[in-house]
N, C-alpha and C positions, 0 to 999 in steps of 0.2 A: 630778265625779260627780253633783252635784245637778242639773246641766243635763241629763244623760242620763236621770235619773229623771223629769224633768219632760216628756220627749218622750212623745208618744202611741205606743201599740203599732203603729199604722199607719206612722208615720214611722220607727220602729225597723225594721220589716219592709222598708221601702224602702231604708234605709241598708244593711241586711244584703244585700239583692239587689244593690245597687250594688257593695258590697265583694266579693261573690261573683263578679260579672261582671268586675271588675277583676282579681281573683285568677285567674279562668279565662283571661282574656286574657294575663296575664303567663306563666302556666304553659304555655299553648298556644304562645306565642312561644319559650319556652325549649325546649319539647319539639321544636318544628320545627327549631330550631338544632342541638340534639343529634342528631336524626335525620338532618339534612343532613350533619353531620360524619361520622356512621357510614356513610351511603350513599356519601359521597365515596371511601371506601376499598374499595368494591365495584365490580364491572363490570356490575351489574344496572341496566338502563335504566329499569325499572318503578318502583323506589323513588325514584329521582331525579325522575321525572315526577310521582309522587304528592305528594311534598313541595313541588315547585315549583308545582303546580296548587293546593295547599291554602294556600299562603302568604297570599293575599289574601282568598279567600272565607271561610276559617275564622274570622278575627277578626270579620268582618262578621256571620257567623252567631252568634257568641258574644254580641256586643252586641245583635243583633236579639232573641235569646232573653231577655237581661236586660231590655231596654226593654219588650218585650211583657209579660213577667211583672210588671214594675213598673206598667205601665198597667192590667193586670188587677187588681192590688191597689187601684189608685185607683178603678177602675170599681166594685169591690165596696163601697168606702167611700162614694163619692159618687153612684153610680147614673147617671153622665153617659151620656146616650143616644148621643152621638157615639162613645163607646168600645165600643158594641155591634158596630161594624164591625171591632173589633180582630182577632178570630179569622180572618176571611177575608183581611185584609191581611197578618197574620202568616203564614198558610199560603202565600199567593202569594209573599211575600218569601222564604220557605224554598225554594220551588220554583225561584225565580230564582237563589238562591245555589247550589243544587245544579246547575242548568244552567250557571251561571258556572264552577263547579268542573269539570264534565265538558268544557266547551269548552276550558278551559285544559289539562286532562289530555290531551285529544286532540292539541292543538297541541304539548305537551311531548313526548308519545310520538313523534309524527312527527319532531320535530327531533332527538330522541335516537337514533332508528333511523338517520336519515341520518348523524348525527355518528359513531355507532358503526361504521358501514360505512366511512366515510372514514378513521377512526382506524386501522383494520386494513388499509387499502389495498384494500378490496373495492369492486366497482362498485355504485353506488346506483341502484335503480330508482325514481326520483323520481315517475314517472307513477303507479305503483301506490300509493306512499305518499300522494301528494296525493289520488288518487281515493278511497282508503279513508277518509282524514281528512274529506274533503268529505261522503261518504255518512254517516259517523258524526255529523257536526255537524248534518246535515239531520234525522237520526233524533232526536237530542237536542232539536232545535228543535220538531219535531212533538209529541213526547211532552210537553215542557214546556208547549206551547200548549194541549194537551188537558187537562193537569193544572190549569192556570190557569182554563180555562173550566169545568171541573168544580167548582173551588173557588168560582167566582163564581155557581154555581147553574145553569149550563147543563147540559142532558142530553147526555152523550157519545153515546148511541145516536141521539138526534135530530140532533146535529151530523154524525155519520157518515152518517145517512140523507140529510140535506140535502147533505152533500158528495158522496154518490153521484149525486144528481140534478143538482147543480150541476157535478159533474165532467164530465158529458156535454156540457153547454153550454160549459164552459170548454175542453173538449177540441176541440170544433169551432171555437171562436173562436181558440184558440192552438195549433192542431195543428202548425204549423211550429216553434213554441217547444218543444213537448213532444217533437217528433221530434228536434230538436237536443239536447235534454236526454238522451233515451235513447240517441241516437247517441254522445254524450260518455260516457255510462255504459258502453256497449259497448266504446268505445276504452279506457277505464280497466280494464275486466275482461279483454278479449281481448288487449290490449297488442300490436297490430300494429306500433306504433312508440312510442318514448319521446321525451321532450324531449332535444334535442341530436342526434338521429339524422337522417340525410338520407333523404328518401323521394321517390318520383315516382309519378305515375299516368298511364299512357298513354291512359286514357279521357278525361281532362279536361286534359291537358297541364299538370299540377301537378307542380312539382319544386322542392325546396329543403330547408332544414334546419328542423326543428320547434323553435319557440321557446316556445310555450305551448299547453297543452291545457286549454281551459275547458269549461264546461258548455254553452255555446251555439256556440262556434266555436273553431277551432284556427288559430293563427298560424304561418305558414310563411315563412321568409326565402328568397327565390328566389336563384339564382346571381348575378343582377345586383343583389342586396341590396335588392330591393323586397319589402315585406311582403305576403303573400297571406293573406286572411282567409277560411277555408273553413268553411262550416256543417257541424257534426258529422254531421247527417243524411246528408250526401253520402257519407260513408265506408261507409255500409251498402249502397251500390249501385254502387261503383266498385272497380276493381282497384288495389291499392296495392302498389308494389314498395318494398322496404326494402334498399337497397344497403349500409347500415351493418351489416347482419347477414350479409353474404355471407362464405363461408368461403374462397373463392379468387377470383382474377380470371383471365379466360380470354383467351388469345391465339388468334385465328382469322384467318388470312390466306391469300389465294390468290396463288400466285407463277406467273407466265407465262414459259415458255421459248420460244425460236424452234423452228420445225419442223425446222430444220437440226440441232438438238441432240437429236433423238429417241433416238439411240443412247447418249447420256450421261444421259438422264433417270433411269434406274433407279439408277445409281451416285450421282447427286446426291441423290435421295430417301433412299437408305439412309444416306448420310453426314449429312444433315440430321437424320434420326431419331436417329442415334447422338449427335449433338451435343446434341439436346434432352434425351435420357435422361441425359446426363452433366452437364447444366447444374445447378449447385447451387440455383438458384431455381425449378426446375421440380419440381412434386410428381408423382413417378413412380407414386404409388399411384392417381392419376387417369389417365384415358385419354390417351395421347399418340398422336396420329394424324398421320402424314405419308404421303401416298399420291397417286399420279397420279390426277387427278380428271376431266379433260375435254379433248377435242379442240375447242378454241375456234376462232373464225374466224381469228385471227392468232397464236395461241399454244398451247403445250402447258401446261395448267394442273395444278399439284399443290397440294394443300391442306395447311396446317399448323394443328394445333389442340393446345393444351397449356394446363395450368392453373398459374398462378404462385402460390406459397405466400402472398405478401403480399396484403393488401387495400388498402394505401395507394396512392392514385392516382399520386402522384409517383414512388414506387418502382416501380410497375407500368410506367409509361412508360419509365423508365430500363432496366428488364430487357427490355422489348419492343424497345427500340432496340438493345440489345446482341445480342439474338437475330437481328433482321433484318440487322444488319451481318454477323453470323457467317454467315448464309445467303448473303448476297451474296459473301462471300469464298469460300465453297464453290463457288458457281457459276462464279466467275472462275477458281478453281484448276483446274476441270475443263475449261476452255477454252470454256465455254458463255456465252451472253448472254441478258439479259432481252429478252422480246419486246415489240414495240410495234406498233400497227396498221399493216399494210402491204397493198399490193395489187400483184399481179404481172400484167403485161399481156403476153400472148403475141401476137406479130405473125406472121401466116401470109401469105407472098407466093405468090400463084398463079403457076404456070408458064405461059409463053406457048404 
């Protein structure tokens, strides 16, 4: 007790601040553990994200507050000039801790959203989740940078004015980079395709499966497994087809019969139509077209058009094969034959 009474009031204040900081750190850790156990019993993804994001920044912020308050007491006692920079350093550190927390919160929310959809067996739109998280991180980064500059004594209005003038110069110098950035933003917002979907563009002969959508370029894996790196600005000026989102696959074939089978054509066409309408893989709610179409050079052509319910390519070809073989059986059963290119030569012998 005598040793404590011999301590100066300043030392006692520092010890009290240190004890309070340690106590706050311990209480914060216990509170986080308790909150984590409570949140584990709920299906809410937000509380889990908040707790996980605060696990590291919160203790740092507590110790930062305790250390800065201790240095403030020392500055009052000693008048050390170096400690005059304590306030801006403390404010910058607080801004960085908040930005750290927000970055972690955005990451945790994105991961929890994806995990929640996978857990219930729902399809996950990773493109939208990634796009929103990237935009959110950019906003946090810009706001944190402006707050730090304001703390360091820079005028925000001056910085914004300089940014407006400098933005024009940067825009001309990096117009391709900006075009790709906004092209990537439009892809994230409009969602013409997602990661994992197959796309093609008849304008630029681009075809393949989307592997990654970045802010500058999109990576597409072609059918021969070659990666294609497409600048995002290109998607603003080309037509993109997305076969992954088709609802049906279409069969459209032209069948040619011999001219000798003209009298059998109507019966063949009607039976083929009945076969298609009764086929279990044909969607009869869509148009089923079987009709005589053309007097060709060497054949009587009739057209077949129908929509198959499946979009799987392998299944589509299996069903198409079954239908075409059924058509051939119908033609043979009626005693008709498929046409092939022929030429008939008539010889005329003049009489003497």
